[in-house]
N, C-alpha and C positions, 0 to 999 in steps of 0.2 A: 900602331894597330890596337884597336880596342879589344879588351879582354872579354872572352865569351863568359857569360854568366855562370855556366855550368862546366867551365873548362877543366876543373879539378875532378869532375865526376868520372866514374869508371863505367857509367851506363852507355856512353857513346863511343863509337869507334873513331879512330883518327880521321878516316875518310868522311864520316858523317859530321864530325866536329869541323873539319875543313869546309864542308859544304855550308854548314850553318854560319861560319865566320865569313864566308864569301860575300862581298858587298854588291848589292843591286840597287840602283837609284839612291846613291849616297849613304845607304845604311846596310849593315850586315843582315843576312837572311834571318838570323835568330830574332832580331828585333822586330822585323816585319811579321814573323810568325806570332810572337808574343802579343804584339799590338793588335793583329787581326783576331787572335783568340780573345783578347780582352774586349774588343768591340762587339764580337759575336756574343760572348757571355753576358755583356751588359744589356744587349737587346733581349736576350733570352730571359735573363733574371729580372728585368724590369717589371713584368707582371707579378713576380713573386714579391718583390719589394712593395709593389702597389697593394697587394693583398695583405701583407703584414701591417702596413700603415692603416689600411681600412679596418683591420681587426683591432688595432690599438685605438682607433677612433671610436669604434662601437663599444669598447669596454672601458672607455675613459670615465672615471667617477665624477670628474669635474663637470662634464656635460649634463649628467643626470642631476647633480646637486644644484647647479646654477644654469638652468636651461635658457635664460635670457641674457647670459653674459656674452661678451665678445668672443671668447674662446669657443663657447657652445655653437654660436652662429658660424664661426669660421670653420669648425670641423664638420658642420653639417653640409658645407659646400664640397664640391668635388676637388679637394686639394691633394688627394693621394696620388693622382697622376703626375702633376708637376713635382711633387716631393720625391716620387720614385725616380724621375729623370734627374733630379738634382743629386740624389745618392749615386746614381750611375755615373754622372759627370764627374763627381768627386773621385770615384773609383778609377776612372780613366786618367784623371790628373795624377793619382797615386802610381799608376802604371808608368806614366811618363817619367816621374821622378825615379822610379825603380830601375828602369832600363836605360835612362839617360839618352833620349833621342838626339839625333845629330843635327847640328847646324841650323840652316833656315827651315828645315822640315819641322824641327821642334818649335820654332817660332810660329809657323803657320798652324801647326797642330794646336798650340796653346791659344792662338787667336780664335780658331774655330770653336774650341771647347769653351772659352770665355764667353763668346757670343751665344753659344748653345745654353750655357748655364744662366746667362743674363736673361734670356728669353723666358726660361721657366721660373726664374725669380720674379720677373715682371708679372707672370701669370699668377704667382702666389700672392704678390702684393695687391694685384687687382682683386683677387678674392678677399683679401683682408679689407679692402675699401668697401666691398659689398657687405661684409660682416659688420663693419663700423656703421654703415648706413642703416642696417637693420636695428642696431642698438640705438642710434640717434633717433630713428623714426619711432621706436617704442617710447623713448623719453618725450619726444615732441607730442605724441598722441595723448600723453597724460596732462599736458598743459592746456590752459584755456585758450591761449593765442593760437591762431591758425597760420600765422606767418612762418613759424618754425617748421610747420608741416610742409610748406613749399620750399623753404630754404634747404632742408635736408636732401631731397633729390637733386637740387641745383648744385649744392656743394659736392655731392657724390660724383656728379658728372665732371666737375672741375678737377677733383682729385684724380679721377680715372685718366683724364687727359694729361695731367701732370705726370702720373706714373708712366704712361706710355712714352711721353716726350723725354722724360729723364732716362727711361730705360733705353730708348733709341740712342741717346747721347752716350750712355755708358757702353753700349755695344760698339758704337763708332770709336770710342776711346780705346776699347779693347783691341781694335784693329790697328792701333797706333796713330790714329788721326788726332791732330791737335784741335780739340773741340772749340777752344776759345778762339783760335784763328778762324775756324769755320764760321762761328757766330759773328765774328767781326766782319768776315767777308759777306755774310748775309746782310749785315747792316748797311753795306754799300747799296744794296738794292731795296732798302727799307721803304723808300718813297714809292717806288713802283709797286711794291707789295701792298703798301697801305692804300694806294689808289685802287688796286685790283680787289682788295678785301674791304672796301669801305662799306658795302652793304652788310657784310658779315659783322663788322665792327658796330654799325648802327643797330643791328638786331641784338647784339650782345649788350650794348648799353640800354637798349629798349627793355631787355629782360631784367636788367638790374633796376631800371626805373619802375617796372611793374612790381617787382618784389619789395622795393622800398616804399613806394607810394601806396601799394596794395589796393588798387581800384577793384580788383576781383581776386577770388581765390578758387582753388579746385573745388568743383561741385556747384559753383554759382551759376545761376541762369542769367545770361548776359545777351545784350544786343550790341553788335559792333557793325556800323553801317547797315548793310542788308543781310547780315548774318545773325541768326538767333539760335541759341542752344545752351548746353551745359559745358563749362570749362572742364576738360579732362586732364590737360597737362600744360604746364608752363615750362618750356625748355630753353636751351641756349639761344636758338635761332627763332623759334616760333611758338605760338600758343595754339593748342588743338582744342577745337570746340565740337562737341557732339550735337548735331542738330536734332530736331524733333522728328525728322524722317530717317534718323539713325545713320546718317553719313557723318564723316569727320571732315571738318574744314580746317585747314592750316592757315593761320594768319601770321605773317612776319611780325616779330615783336617791335620793330621800328614803326610799323603801321599801328599796332596796338597802343604804343606810347603816344602817338599823335592824334588818334581818333577819339571821338567821344564814346565812352563805354557806358551803356545804360545797364546798370547792375540790378536786375529784377530780384536777385536773391537776397538783397539786404532790406527789402521793404518790410516794415513792421507789420503791415497788413496789405492785402491785395484787393484792389477794387473790382467789383463785378457791376457792370452797368448794362442794362438791357431796356429797350423800348418795346412795349407790347402794344400792338395796333389792334384796337377793337372795332367792330363794325359800327356804322353810324346808327344802326337800329337799337343799340344798347341803351337802356334807359339810364338817367342820372342816378337813380337810387341803386340800380344794379352795379354801376361803376363804383359808387362809393362803398358798397358792401364788399365788392371784389377787392378793392384796394385795402380795406380794413383786414380782410381775412388773409391776404397775401402778406401784408405787413406783420401781422401777428405770428404767422407761421415762420417767417424769416427770423423774427426776434427769438424764437425758441431754440434756434441752433446755437450750440455752445461756442462755435468758432466765429460767429458773427460779432463784429464790433457794434454794440447796441446803438450808440449815438450817431452812427453813420447810415442807418437804415432810412431810406426814402422810398415810399411807394405812393405815387400821386398822379392824378390825371393832369397833364400839363400842356397838351397841344391839340389843336384842331388841324389835322393834316388833310391833304387833298382827298384821301379816301378812307382815312382811319381816325379814330379817337385814340390818341397816344397816352399810354400810362407809363411813366418813368419808374423803373425799378433799379435802385442804386444802393449798394452796401459794400462793406469791406470784410474780408475773411482773414483771420489770424492763422495762416498756414505758412509752411516753410519750403514746400517743394511744388513744382508745377503739377505733378501728378495728384497731389493732395488737393490742390486748388480745383483741378478739373473734376475730381470725384465729388467734392462738396457742391460745386456749381451744377453738375448734372443732377444730383439728388434734389437740390432746391428747385431747379427748373422743371423736373418731372412732377414735383409736388404742386407747382403752380399750374401745370397742365391738368392735374387731377382736380384742383379747386375749380378751375374754369369749367371742366366737364360737369362737376357736381352742380355748379350754379347756372349751367347752360349759357355761359359767356362765350361768344363766338369771336375768333380772331379773324381779322380781315386779310384778304390776299388780293393780289392785283386782278381787277376785273374791269371790263368795259361795258358800258350801256349804250346801245345804239337806239336813237329815236328816229323812227321812220314816219315821215309825213306823206301819206298817200295823196294821189291826185284827187282833187275835189270834183264831184259830179256836177 
């Protein structure tokens, strides 16, 4: 017979002591009562622990002194909730040791507590990966290379997957499962799993190829098959491209690795080419003067590559006299290109209006031969 924790106490009557020592479901009543009180107190006190941890965070001098450190980023995240639950779980373990739970119930109780503790430790480590990602992203932002800017989020996702997988294995181990035997058993179905996941594996290798070969980076304007837009994210499975009509198209990385990628963002200069159709009534002298004025105006723009400017009458079309306008702009974004192009085109229209140069548009002339008298 197990000894009652307060058996020597004079506060309890013999009858009440006997009731407390009476066993229900393999344990004495007094152990059930203490365990229930401990669980209820843990749930009630958890917000208080959370508040204390939050206060410690807010008054931590390290965060104020080193705002860009790992510790500062870590404590800026919502870590107080998992930390509070970890404290509560450790208290419940202490109660288990104090009252010495009985037999298999103690085993099940400890398994559940270990799993509960492991879940919140995983949450804490998950936040730590986020904090590490912030620190590495800040370091990467200070370097000239753009490859590390893409590797940081990629590595962060890999670490998070490893944290979750290892955490699940630890939880399974806490329940007494032989994880190594389980992994060996999974190896028997490895071939079937590989066949089922071949697309996923192809996309993963595609993402590695993109990061190593670096055909494009986040922020580049690219064309992939019939998709055109700005690269927003290069992930595990796919690359997300923001189109110019503001939708997001997701392309599997296996496709990105195989297709031809036209990276418009790495052009040292962007070509602007336009053919201006003048009416046939325009005199040669007016065409020559118009070309000279347009050429001179384009050359004044600081973004124009001077030796690429061509403004010349170059074709007798069916219904127009064609003037070729061709030049390159040293700009880095699509929006900047469009803004410069619009301004120059509007200036060309103003020059044409001042010189009374008319642009041709599709017309039809009908010749009618009336009946002869």
